[in-house]
C-alpha positions, 0 to 999 in steps of 0.5 A: 487532516489531509487527503491521500492516496497510496498504492503497494505491490505485493508479491504475486506468490503470496497465498490470499490469507497471508495476502489479506493479512498484509493488507488489514495490517496496513489498514489498521495503521492507517486507521490507527491515526486517520481514516480510510475512505476507499480500498480498491484491490486491482488484482495480479498485473504485470509490472513496467519492469522486472523486480527481483526477477518478478514480472507480476504483482498485486495491486492495491490502492488506498485512499485515506485522510490523515495527519501529516506524520502519518504517510511517514510511519506508513512507508517505514512499514512498507520498507521493512515488510518483506512482501511489498514490492513497491509503494508509493504514498501521495498528498492528493491536496498538493499542486 
C-alpha cells in the first residue's frame, strides 16, 4: 500500500447534511480498498480564483493508504460529482 493525500473543494452552498453525505461517499470509496489515516475539514475558505463565478469553497483534506489503482477510481468519482469544484490526489512517497 502507498501513502496518498487528497484535497477536494466542495461548493460552499451545500447544506451541512448534503456536504456530510458527499464527504462520507468519498471516504467510503477510499475505505473500500484502502485505509483512511486522517480527515481534516478546513471549512469555507476563499479560492485563489473564481470557479464558475464562485469565490469560496469548502476544503477537505484526507490522508490515506491504498493500492495504486484507487486514486484513479477516486479521481473518476470526483470528476462526475457536481458538488466538487476542484480536487487533487498526491502520492506522498514519490520524490
